[in-house]
TISE-808612 format. One record per residue (C-alpha): residue in one letter; y, x, z. Coordinates in pm, whole numbers, plus 50000, padded with zeros to 5 digits. Example, Ala and Ser with C-alpha at 12.3 -4.5 7.8 and 13.67 -1.06 7.14 Angstrom:
<pts>
a495505123050780/s498945136750714/
</pts>
This chain:
<pts>
a484201849449972/g485501820849766/a488401798949859/g487791767950066/p487311733449911/v490371720049733/a491471684849828/t491721660549534/g493271626549482/p491481592649483/s490491596149115/g488871629849171/r491771647349003/g494081671049185/a496361653949429/a500021652649328/v502191677549513/a505861672549583/p508161699549441/a508681727749686/a512101737349811/t511631775249799/d510651799449527/a507251805949687/g506491768749703/a506761764950080/a508181735050257/p511911736050345/p512351759450647/a513401745650979/p516531758251153/a516011793851286/t514711794351642/a513131821751851/v509351821851817/s507171840652061/a504381863851964/a501891839052112/e503311811151896/i503071833051581/a499451840951669/h498731803751708/l500341796251371/l498301823651205/d495101810151353/a495961775651227/a496781789750883/r493391806950863/k491651774550955/a493691755650694/a492711780750426/a489041778550519/a489181740650501/g490981740250166/r494121724950315/y496461745450095/l499301720850031/a498611690450251/p499041675250500/p502671685050550/g503171708450844/d499461715450887/c498621731250554/l498431767950460/r501681767550264/d503751753150549/l502091773250827/l502661805750643/a506241795650575/r506831791150948/v505351824651024/e507331842350755/q510501825150864/a510051837751218/e508821872251109/p509541877650738/r507321908650701/n504381897150904/a501431917450772/e498741892450870/a500531863850694/s500971885050375/a497321895550383/l496111859650433/r498261847450143/a497011875349917/r493341869650008/t493611832249950/q495341835849617/k492821861549496/a489901838949591/l491501808449438/h492151826649109/k488531837549094/d487201802949171/a489551785648929/k488531808248636/a484851802348709/l485351764648734/l487211764248404/r484431783748231/k481921758148363/r484141730048225/r484601715248572/h488081705748474/d489021684248774/s488071711749021/a489741738848812/e492931718548789/a492941713349168/a492461750649228/y495221760548991/r497481734049133/a496961748449482/l497851783149351/h500931769249176/g502011752149496/l501481783049708/d503681803849480/r505571789049190/r506471824149075/d502811831148998/d502781830948619/r498971832748607/a498741801348818/t501181783148590/a499281793448275/g495971784848436/l497111750348545/a498361743248191/e495021754748047/a493001733148289/l495131702648206/l494741708247832/a490991713547856/r490651680848043/a492971663147798/e490821674247505/q487751661447683/d489491628147750/l490361625447378/k486681627747292/r485931600947550/k488711578547404/r490691580047730/y493971583847546/g496261575047834/a494751601548059/a494881626847775/s498561619447716/a499431623448085/d497701657248115/a499181669947785/r502711659847891/e502351678848222/a501011709248035/i504161707747816/t506391707848125/l504581739848234/d504541756347890/g506681738347635/a506171765647370/n502431759547353/p501631742947016/r498201732347140/a499771711247411/h501951692847161/l499001688246924/v496831672647197/l499651649147292/a500251640046926/d496581632346874/a496451610747186/l499581591847077/c498191586446727/k494891573246865/s496961549847084/d498681535846772/n502001551346882/y502561565846538/a506321572146555/a505951593046872/a502971610946721/v505041620646414/e507621636946647/e504961656746833/y503241668646515/g506681679846401/r507091700346720/v503701716746656/l504901727646312/q508201739946453/l506241762746685/k503541771346430/p504671762746074/k501331771045909/h499191749146137/r496941731745882/d495511704946112/a499021695246222/k500211692545859/k497331669345766/a497701648846082/l501451645846030/a501041632245679/k498511606645801/a500701596546100/e503741591945873/k501791568045652/l500531548645951/a504011547346103/a505501534245777/k502781508045750/a503281497246111/a507011494246055/g506511472845742/a507941499345510/a504901501145288/p505331480944967/t503371448944959/p501201445644644/p502111415544427/a500001384944479/k497481377844208/v498421348043999/a495631328443838/p495951326943456/p496951293143309/p494061272043192/a493121276442828/p494391248342601/k491841222542510/p490811222042144/p492211192441944/a489971162641926/k488011159341595/p488761128441386/p485911103341366/k483651106241065/k484081079940793/r481021059740722/g480051057340356/r479491024240170/r475951012140148/
</pts>
């Protein structure tokens, strides 16, 4: 079965998630206290319900991430908690890949963001989130939504700074936003990562010209001066009249 629905933010895009305090992305653990078997069973039941409802990272304390963290803190090798985590991650990975193939970028981004939040050590989730962000950024570029494209490309760079495609998308968005100086820097980073990138070379040359023009560095052509008026021909002397 697929994973439950993934909660999204007001814009339809994945809701922002606060950085987690542990390697697995769980909320900071509470001070160690004795937890009964009945309480662990109750937490596991709540975790299963949270997973089915798509409450992976929110609300705090009543989401899958936090409920599993409480179980694993009380009983670090709890088999049911490990199995639930593994099943949820497997289903989310499957759903996220399918959503990305269908170009449902918002839903794919939300699914990969949930995976990334459940376990920040999951390299596939990190790569998938970066891919979903870039796919959406490229779509936004075509729709002339340059601010949204820049935001997604910047986040993709934080996830994978060595990806030349992420820097290229950001550079294109900056150039389309008339931020030529910043675009020049990003095109330069693309070429640092991939020196033979033809599109980046052409775009860099164009951005440099636009940046120079915007900064007033381009030479101003001399103003055209009208030629002086031609001199008037000298007046002809009057004809002498002959004697009759």
